[in-house]
KEMARGU-799331 format. One record per residue (C-alpha): x, y, z; residue in three letters. Coordinates in steps of 0.02 Angstrom, whole numbers, plus 32768, in hexadecimal, padded with zeros to 4 digits. Layout:
BEGIN
XYZALA
...
This chain:
BEGIN
7FF880048006UNK
804380C07FCDUNK
80618125804EUNK
7FFC81D58034UNK
809882278034UNK
80BA81BD7F8AUNK
800582137F47UNK
803582B77F8EUNK
80D682BC7F18UNK
807282697E8EUNK
7FF683087E9CUNK
808083817EA5UNK
80D5834D7E06UNK
80E583C97D8DUNK
80B9833F7CF5UNK
7FED834D7D3AUNK
800184117D15UNK
803B83FD7C6DUNK
7FC183747C3DUNK
7F3C83DF7C8BUNK
7F6E84827C24UNK
7F7784047B83UNK
7ED183CB7B9DUNK
7E72846C7BA8UNK
7EE784AB7B20UNK
7EA9840A7AACUNK
7E0284347ACDUNK
7DF8850D7AA6UNK
7E5B84B179FDUNK
7DC9843A79DAUNK
7D4984AE7A09UNK
7DB085687998UNK
7DAB84C3791BUNK
7CE484A9791CUNK
7CBF85577936UNK
7D12858F789AUNK
7CF084F3781CUNK
7C3484D57865UNK
7BE9857C78D2UNK
7C4E85FA7875UNK
7C5485C577BDUNK
7BEB86277765UNK
7C4886CD77A8UNK
7CF7867C777EUNK
7C9C864A76CEUNK
7C9686EC7698UNK
7D29874076EAUNK
7D8886D6768CUNK
7D2C86E875F3UNK
7D48879E75F8UNK
7DE2878A7619UNK
7E0B8728756FUNK
7D88875D74FEUNK
7DA486AB74B8UNK
7D5086B87400UNK
7D068767743BUNK
7D0687C773AEUNK
7D4F888073F0UNK
7D9489347390UNK
7E378932734AUNK
7E8389F77362UNK
7EA88A3B72C0UNK
7F4D8A877297UNK
7F628B3C7288UNK
7F838B7B71F0UNK
803B8BE671BBUNK
80498C91718BUNK
80A58CE97112UNK
81028D7270BCUNK
80C98D9F7001UNK
81538D406FBAUNK
811C8C97703BUNK
81B28CBA70B9UNK
81638C697149UNK
81348D0C71D7UNK
80CC8C8F725FUNK
80DC8BB97256UNK
80A48B5572E4UNK
81408AC272E6UNK
81598A347346UNK
81C08A5873D0UNK
82338A017461UNK
82828A1174F3UNK
832889997503UNK
836B897575B0UNK
83D788F3760EUNK
839388A076AAUNK
840188A6773AUNK
83A6881777A7UNK
840687B47737UNK
84B087767771UNK
84F9875D76BCUNK
84DA88087698UNK
8581881F76ECUNK
85D787A7767BUNK
858C880E75EDUNK
85A988A075F5UNK
864188AF7681UNK
86C788297647UNK
874B885675F3UNK
875888337526UNK
881087D8751EUNK
884887CF746FUNK
88B7872F744AUNK
89668754743AUNK
89AD879273B5UNK
890C87F77366UNK
895D88A67392UNK
88B688BB73DBUNK
88A98911748DUNK
884D88C87522UNK
87B389347547UNK
8731893775CFUNK
867088EE7577UNK
862A899B75C5UNK
869689F6758EUNK
867A89C874CCUNK
85B489A774EFUNK
85CA8A617522UNK
86228AB6749FUNK
85A98A577429UNK
85198AB67471UNK
85728B537466UNK
85878B4773BAUNK
84CA8AD57392UNK
84668B597419UNK
84D18C007422UNK
84458C3474B1UNK
84D08C067533UNK
85928C197528UNK
85F88B6E7548UNK
863F8BBB75F4UNK
85808BDE760CUNK
85428B2775EBUNK
85CE8AE7763BUNK
85A78B3276E5UNK
84E98B2976C6UNK
84ED8A6976C2UNK
85738A5A7736UNK
85268AB077BAUNK
84768A43778EUNK
84D189AF77A6UNK
851389E4783DUNK
84658A1D7897UNK
843489747867UNK
83A689BA77F0UNK
833B892877BAUNK
8350895D7707UNK
83C189E47699UNK
83768A3875EAUNK
84098A4D756EUNK
83AB8A8774E8UNK
82FF8ADB74C5UNK
82828AFD742CUNK
82F48A8473DEUNK
82AF8A227334UNK
82AE897472FCUNK
833889907290UNK
839989D37319UNK
83998943738AUNK
83AB88C8731AUNK
844D894672EBUNK
8467893673A5UNK
8457887973ACUNK
84DA88597336UNK
855588CD73B4UNK
85E6886F73E9UNK
85A5887B74A9UNK
85118818746DUNK
854887CE73C9UNK
85DA8755741FUNK
854B86BD7452UNK
850C86327420UNK
8454862073ECUNK
83CA8622745EUNK
8457867374E3UNK
842586ED756EUNK
8445878974FFUNK
8423881C7588UNK
83CA886D7531UNK
82FF88937545UNK
828B892274EBUNK
81DA896A7507UNK
819389A2747DUNK
81298A2D7465UNK
80C98AA873D9UNK
80E38B3873E1UNK
80C18BE0736CUNK
816D8C127325UNK
818D8CCB72DEUNK
82338CE97287UNK
82098DA97271UNK
81F68DC0731DUNK
81DB8E667318UNK
81418E6072BDUNK
80D88DF47326UNK
80C38E8073B3UNK
80238ECB7363UNK
80328EB072A8UNK
80368DD6729BUNK
7FEC8DC87356UNK
80078D3173C0UNK
7FBB8C9073BBUNK
7FBC8C05744AUNK
7F608B9E74A9UNK
7EC98BE374E3UNK
7ECE8C44757CUNK
7E518C3F7603UNK
7E478CFE75DEUNK
7E078CBE7519UNK
7D9D8C3D755AUNK
7D578CC675BBUNK
7D3C8D387522UNK
7D0D8CBF74B4UNK
7CB18C3C7513UNK
7CB38BC97461UNK
7D708B9B7474UNK
7DB08B0B74D2UNK
7E468AE77531UNK
7EAE8A8C74AFUNK
7E988AF97425UNK
7F1A8B7E73D9UNK
7ED08C2173C0UNK
7F098CD7739EUNK
7F118D617412UNK
7F2C8DFF73C0UNK
7F578E2A72EEUNK
7F368DDE7255UNK
7F578D3E72E2UNK
7EA98D677342UNK
7E4B8DB1728BUNK
7E678D2D721EUNK
7E588CA672ACUNK
7DC28C657265UNK
7E2B8C4671A5UNK
7EC98BF7720FUNK
7E898B96728AUNK
7E408AFA7207UNK
7DB08A787219UNK
7D9A89F972A0UNK
7DBB89337273UNK
7D85888F72E3UNK
7DF78835732EUNK
7DDC876F7390UNK
7E3E87247411UNK
7E4F865573D9UNK
7EAA85D87461UNK
7F55859A7436UNK
7FCC85187481UNK
802985AD74E6UNK
7F7D86157514UNK
7F2F867D748FUNK
7F5386DA7417UNK
7EFE875A73A8UNK
7EB8876172E9UNK
7E8087FD7296UNK
7DC487C8724BUNK
7DB8888371E7UNK
7E6088CC71EBUNK
7E5E8982722CUNK
7E6189F471A9UNK
7EF68A8071C0UNK
7EAF8B4671B4UNK
7EEA8BA67122UNK
7F998BE570F8UNK
7F718CAF70FBUNK
7FE78D067079UNK
80008DC070B7UNK
80388E617049UNK
80D18E5B70BCUNK
81888E6B707AUNK
81F08E3470FCUNK
829F8E95709FUNK
82328F4D708AUNK
82018F1F7151UNK
82B28F0C7191UNK
82D78FAB7133UNK
823C90207182UNK
82648FBE721CUNK
831B8FDA721DUNK
830B909B71E0UNK
828090BA724BUNK
82D7908D72FAUNK
837490DB72C8UNK
8309918A72C3UNK
82A191647363UNK
834B914D73CDUNK
839D91CA7389UNK
8307924073AAUNK
82EC9205744BUNK
821E91FA740FUNK
819791A07468UNK
8176912F73D3UNK
8167913F731CUNK
812490D472A3UNK
813B90B071E0UNK
80CF90747147UNK
80FD904970A6UNK
80829029701DUNK
80718FF96F5FUNK
801590806F02UNK
7FB190126E6CUNK
7F888F9E6EF7UNK
7F7B8FD56F97UNK
7FE48F416FE5UNK
80398F5F7087UNK
80D38F3F7076UNK
812E8F687117UNK
80D48F9471BBUNK
814E8FD47241UNK
813A900B7308UNK
81C8904E7368UNK
8198906C7426UNK
8209909F74C3UNK
81D490327540UNK
81B090517616UNK
8266902C7617UNK
82A490AC7598UNK
82DF902A7521UNK
82A4904A7460UNK
82428F97742DUNK
81EE8F597394UNK
816D8EEF741CUNK
80FE8F6B7424UNK
80458F917481UNK
80008FED73F6UNK
7FF48FDA7340UNK
8027909C7322UNK
8001907D725BUNK
7F51905B726EUNK
7F2B90E47309UNK
7EBD917072FDUNK
7F1D920E7303UNK
7F0492CD72F1UNK
7F5F92C57241UNK
7FBB937B724AUNK
7FE193D1719BUNK
7FFB9342713EUNK
7F35932F713AUNK
7F4893E670C2UNK
7F5B936F7027UNK
7EB593237043UNK
7E6193C97067UNK
7EB794076FCCUNK
7E6F93606F68UNK
7DCE93806F9AUNK
7DB494486F7EUNK
7DF094296EB9UNK
7D8493A36EACUNK
7CE2940A6EEBUNK
7D1894A36E9FUNK
7D82950A6E2EUNK
7E1495046E71UNK
7EBE95476E06UNK
7F5C95196E45UNK
7FB295B86DF6UNK
7F2496146E41UNK
7F8996A06EA5UNK
7F1996FA6F3EUNK
7F0D97346FDBUNK
7EEA96DD7078UNK
7E8D975A70E1UNK
7DD6972470FCUNK
7DFB965970F8UNK
7D72964A718AUNK
7D1596E97190UNK
7CBF969E722DUNK
7D42968272A0UNK
7D93973D7284UNK
7E4F972B72BBUNK
7EBA96DE7260UNK
7F5B96E272C8UNK
7F62961D72F3UNK
7F4795E87247UNK
7FC4963371CFUNK
808D964C71C0UNK
808896A5711DUNK
803A974270F4UNK
806B977F704BUNK
7FF697316FBEUNK
801D966E6F95UNK
7FFB96106EFCUNK
7F7995766EF9UNK
800D94FB6EF3UNK
806795676F6AUNK
8001955F6FFEUNK
801F94A77007UNK
80E994A56FEAUNK
80ED9524706CUNK
807494C770E1UNK
7FFC956970E6UNK
7F77954F7177UNK
7F1295F1713CUNK
7F2B95D9708FUNK
7EF595287099UNK
7E6D95727108UNK
7E3895ED7081UNK
7E2095826FF5UNK
7DD894FB7037UNK
7D55958D7087UNK
7D3E95D66FDDUNK
7CFB95356F99UNK
7C7B9510701BUNK
7C6195A87064UNK
7BBE958670C9UNK
7BB194EB70B8UNK
7C4B94C87122UNK
7C0C9401715BUNK
7BFC93C9709EUNK
7CC293D670B3UNK
7C9B935A713AUNK
7C2392F370C8UNK
7CA392ED7039UNK
7D1792BB7095UNK
7CB1923470E1UNK
7C7E91F47032UNK
7D1291F46FDCUNK
7D29913D7017UNK
7DB391687090UNK
7D54912A7124UNK
7D79907770F1UNK
7E2F908B70D3UNK
7E4E903B71A9UNK
7DED8FBB717DUNK
7E7E8F3E7188UNK
7E6E8E8B71E0UNK
7ED18ECF7288UNK
7E628EE1731BUNK
7E998F777353UNK
7E8B8FE672AEUNK
7E2E906C72D0UNK
7DB390C97250UNK
7DD29198720CUNK
7D5591F87279UNK
7D25929E7221UNK
7C6C92DE7274UNK
7C2393797243UNK
7BFF940772A1UNK
7B79945672E6UNK
7BB5951572C1UNK
7B62956A7359UNK
7BF595B973AEUNK
7C82960D7355UNK
7CF69580739FUNK
7CAD9513731EUNK
7CE495767298UNK
7D87957072E3UNK
7D8194B272EEUNK
7D5B94A87244UNK
7DF195127204UNK
7E4B9495726CUNK
7E0E93FC7218UNK
7E4E94497180UNK
7EFC945271A2UNK
7F0493B97215UNK
7EA193B872C0UNK
7E01938572FEUNK
7DFA92FE728BUNK
7E37924C72A5UNK
7EB891EC7232UNK
7F0691407247UNK
7FBF915871DDUNK
7F7890C3716CUNK
7EDC91417146UNK
7F4D91D57126UNK
7FBB916F70AAUNK
7F2691397056UNK
7F1591E2701AUNK
7FB8920A6FDFUNK
7FBE915D6F64UNK
7F35918E6F37UNK
7F8E922E6EECUNK
800B91B16EC2UNK
7F8791426E4CUNK
7F4291C46DF2UNK
7EB291F96E43UNK
7E7091326E80UNK
7E5290FF6F38UNK
7EA2905A6F60UNK
7E6D8FF16FE9UNK
7F098FD9706BUNK
7F0F8F20706DUNK
7F7A8E9370DBUNK
7F448DF27095UNK
7F638DBC6FEFUNK
7F288D186FDDUNK
7EF28C807026UNK
7F678BB4701DUNK
7F228B167038UNK
7FA18A6D703AUNK
80338AEB6FF2UNK
7FB08B236F51UNK
7F4F8BD96F2FUNK
7EA58BC26F77UNK
7E688C796F64UNK
7EAB8D0D6F1CUNK
7E798DD46F6EUNK
7E6C8E3A6EE6UNK
7EA38EEC6F14UNK
7E018F5A6F2FUNK
7DDE900B6EF1UNK
7D8490726F73UNK
7D6790F56EF7UNK
7DB591046E3DUNK
7D8D91C16E3EUNK
7DC292016EECUNK
7E1792736E91UNK
7E1E92A66DC1UNK
7EBE927E6D77UNK
7EF193346D3BUNK
7ECD93676DEDUNK
7F4792CC6E44UNK
7FBC930D6DC7UNK
7FAB93B46E01UNK
7FCD93766EBFUNK
804793166E9EUNK
80B493AF6E4DUNK
809293FF6EE0UNK
80C393706F63UNK
816493776EFAUNK
817394206F0CUNK
817E94066FCBUNK
822493CC6FB0UNK
827494096F1BUNK
823A94BD6F23UNK
82A9953A6F6DUNK
81FC95636FEEUNK
81DF94C0701BUNK
81CF947A70BEUNK
823493B770A0UNK
82C894167035UNK
834C93C8709AUNK
8304931E7051UNK
8309934C6F92UNK
83C893096F7EUNK
83C2924F6F61UNK
83C691BD6ECFUNK
830991BE6EDCUNK
829692586EBAUNK
8208924D6F46UNK
817F92B66F5CUNK
811D92D56FEBUNK
80CD934A709FUNK
810D9369712DUNK
80AA936771D3UNK
80A993B27271UNK
8024938A72EDUNK
801D93E173B7UNK
804C93147404UNK
7FC592CB747BUNK
800792897533UNK
7F7A91F17567UNK
7F5391DA762BUNK
7ED9915C7656UNK
7E8E912976EAUNK
7E1B90A5772CUNK
7D6A90B87762UNK
7D0D904C77E3UNK
7C708FED77C7UNK
7BDF906E77F1UNK
7C4190F077BAUNK
7BEC9192776CUNK
7C3A91AD76C9UNK
7BE2922F764EUNK
7B4992147683UNK
7B3D913F768DUNK
7B7F90D37713UNK
7BFD90587708UNK
7BB88F9D76FDUNK
7C718F637722UNK
7D1A8FB1773FUNK
7D4F901676A3UNK
7DF290767668UNK
7DDF912E7630UNK
7E4F918D75BAUNK
7E67923175B8UNK
7EE892847532UNK
7F1993367549UNK
7FA3938974D4UNK
805293A37506UNK
8087943C7519UNK
8140945C749DUNK
813593A97459UNK
80FE937E739CUNK
80C692EA734AUNK
812C92EA7284UNK
80FF927E71F0UNK
81249284713DUNK
80BA922970C1UNK
80EB92207013UNK
811891A46F77UNK
81A391856F06UNK
81ED91746E83UNK
819892226E52UNK
81A791F76DA0UNK
814591496DB1UNK
80FC913E6E6DUNK
80FC907F6EA0UNK
811A90906F59UNK
80D291196FC6UNK
80F6912A707AUNK
80DC9182712BUNK
8142919871BDUNK
810E91C8724EUNK
816591EF7302UNK
811D9227739EUNK
817492CC740EUNK
822A92B873D7UNK
829192FF7464UNK
8317934E73FDUNK
833E940473D4UNK
83059444731BUNK
829993977305UNK
823C93C27280UNK
81C3934B71F3UNK
82389365715EUNK
82DD932771BFUNK
828992A27218UNK
81F2925771FFUNK
822F9285714BUNK
82D992427158UNK
828F918A7172UNK
823791C370F5UNK
82C691E37070UNK
8333915270C4UNK
82AA90C97094UNK
829B91116FEAUNK
836E90FE6FD2UNK
838B90537014UNK
82DE900A6F95UNK
835190676F19UNK
83DA90166F54UNK
83AD8F746F7FUNK
83568F5B6EBBUNK
82B58F6F6EEDUNK
82778FF66E9CUNK
826390026DD0UNK
82AF90AB6DBCUNK
82B990ED6D05UNK
835B91336CF1UNK
836E91346C25UNK
830291AE6BB6UNK
8253915B6B90UNK
81FC91C36AFCUNK
815091FD6B51UNK
80B991BB6AD9UNK
803C92586AB1UNK
802493036AB9UNK
8037936C6B51UNK
800A941E6B80UNK
80AB94866BB0UNK
80A3948D6C67UNK
808695356CB0UNK
812195796D0AUNK
812A95B06DC0UNK
819495DA6E4DUNK
818795426EA3UNK
821194E86E44UNK
82AF95106DCFUNK
828C95006D14UNK
830194836CF7UNK
8292941B6D7AUNK
81F294606D1BUNK
824594106C64UNK
826693716CB5UNK
81BC93756CF0UNK
818393846C4FUNK
81FB93136BDBUNK
81D492836C5CUNK
8293927E6C62UNK
82F7927C6CF6UNK
83C0928E6D24UNK
83FB91EA6D29UNK
842A91D26DE3UNK
84C791A66E3DUNK
84DF90FB6E3EUNK
857E90E56E9FUNK
856C90776F3AUNK
84BF90156F0DUNK
84CC8FB76F9BUNK
84CE90267026UNK
848B8FA77097UNK
85198F26705CUNK
85CA8F36706FUNK
86268F3E6FC6UNK
867C8E977009UNK
85D58E3E7004UNK
85988E8D6F75UNK
86428E1D6F34UNK
85F18D7B6F7EUNK
858D8D7C6EFDUNK
86088D456E5EUNK
86708CD16EDCUNK
86848C1A6EDAUNK
868B8BF76F89UNK
86078BF47026UNK
85FC8CAD7081UNK
85F28CD47133UNK
85508D247157UNK
856B8D367213UNK
85348DC47276UNK
84C88DF771DFUNK
83FA8E0671EBUNK
83978D8E71A5UNK
835C8DDE711FUNK
84088E0F70E6UNK
84448D6D70EDUNK
83B88D247096UNK
83EA8DA57015UNK
849B8D6C6FF3UNK
847B8CB77004UNK
83D58C946F94UNK
841E8D166F11UNK
84C98C816F12UNK
844C8C076F11UNK
84428BB76FB1UNK
839B8B817016UNK
83AA8BDA70ADUNK
83388B93715BUNK
83448C1071E4UNK
83208BFB729DUNK
833B8C797315UNK
831E8D357313UNK
838C8DC57314UNK
84348DBB72C2UNK
84A58D1B726BUNK
85208CBF7300UNK
85388C1672A4UNK
85198BD171F3UNK
850D8B2271E3UNK
858C8B0B7134UNK
86258B6E7166UNK
86858C00710BUNK
86FB8BDE707CUNK
86C98B337034UNK
86B18B166F84UNK
85EE8B5A6F4EUNK
85798AE86F0DUNK
84C38B3A6EE7UNK
84448ADC6F1FUNK
848D8ADF6FDAUNK
84358AEB706DUNK
846C8B6470F6UNK
84238B4E7199UNK
843E8BF971FDUNK
84308C2272ADUNK
83FD8CCE72F0UNK
841A8D1C73A8UNK
């Protein structure tokens, strides 16, 4: 018989505790199995079906279309890019990266550290960091025992495969650990980043703000948030397809039932060479003048197609940037004296105005009495000289005599001329002209009308003002400015948008020619306001404009506040504008070449801070630089030899506004042969000699457009990665040239 002491020891044995716990756990597991497989089976089956959606048909998101320049150069593309990294948790990474590379004896190759070699490779292929910076970055990641270390971002599939062939990763057997891992992500790529902020805009996966504004959007969709990306979103987006998940031995795979349809590729009217010319010359002048902002537009005269739209502004840190918060080219402003050309055209079209009639401007607008603030000249002037000298009282006299007693007809004639639609561009922030009739109940309204004639109390975006000059250059045909040339589908032209004429008879060809001569006199007459621009290889015509600049201020009024007699239903930002004392907005608008206008251009620069800043030398200086560089880059079809002019001509009126030799040249259609020395102003002479070379040139340090200009002229096929200036080229300079070679350029 066992003693009580022995029984007590068995009861206190730890085995009984383990057995008891195991039995409880077994019963719990059994109950969980019964509960999951029987009691909660419908719930889990439904959840599994939602996760796998086997055999269920779901939507397939389409690929967003590209935005292209007029010659097919990509401006915005959706591309698959990779982030490449190494996993520091794997112990094999030390052997892969840190082990010395020891070469066999007699190979005359120095032994190296793999990390040193890798950093040298990364610095050449992805020059966002130097070799030393890569070395320091990777070493710190390893010492900190980070889980991973990113080697490169925004890597294409071709670049990744090239990385795998590098010696550090290549010396491995098939299937052996490579050390590299990549994560794919789709990104919207903008090779010409200076355009993206306000012209092209941006597109990305739908954000919370987008979803709130557009409830029809979905989280996995790409949509535009600004610029052309936003305005043309429905064309770029594409059409949904369908896909289905099907069981496979490794899990499941996705099959396309109906492939999604990629969005249209939008072909714009932009020319990236002209864009680069406009941007660079505008930036140089805005910085030199310490101005607030500047904008420049280049338009093709015959079609109204916009070839360049540049914006520059000073940001909050005081630096100048192309990434502006506003597209000043389509922002309505008081135009200043550049609007006098429109006033002159309206008067000539709706009354009898002789360009050579000399008159006294007294009594311009009788209802306002005084004229001190609207005149510079007291002597008699011809109608032609009024525009050449930019006389305020003179233009008021011309318009006032035509519209005496019916001043609002002047406003209606402007509104009916077609220019109200000149800002109808596919840009969400484009502002239409503002020209409103007046009540004429008080004397100040007559004075405001007089100011309207020479550039105040109405608001035109620079693109609208430019349209007027474009119409004059186009013999009286007002063209609608355009930014979209056509649509492409699968690499083929699908739709072409023909140029639109808003008014075939904006003015008669005779009046257009008379105004052309006036604008020519602004530059080439001794009394003109832009005589500083007369020397150059391209004969230009245009008009200066100076207006009081405006300061803008804003404040937020909370919900419930009363503003202009209304209770605000939500927090609202209220804007206020005041004239900036002693500050000016300078403009120059015109066209070139004068004899056969091909392009019109406007340049506006706001609040220049340098002494003696005036429209002819500042905005006109940019205009002249653009025309000269376009000539030197062979972008103009200038006639430098005599060509007979068909038809009889009436001898021209002689005038004090131009020397006699210019009158003769105008009449015969002949011009002095331009100075063609230094034809390539932007490219040094040693670069122009490359075209005849039989070796690969070096384009390190060139801008994208200059590098492409050189290489494509030599027969290269060029691929560009990055923005800025060239820091690396895939084919080394100096090797024998073979036409059709593929050159990859890395920009930074």
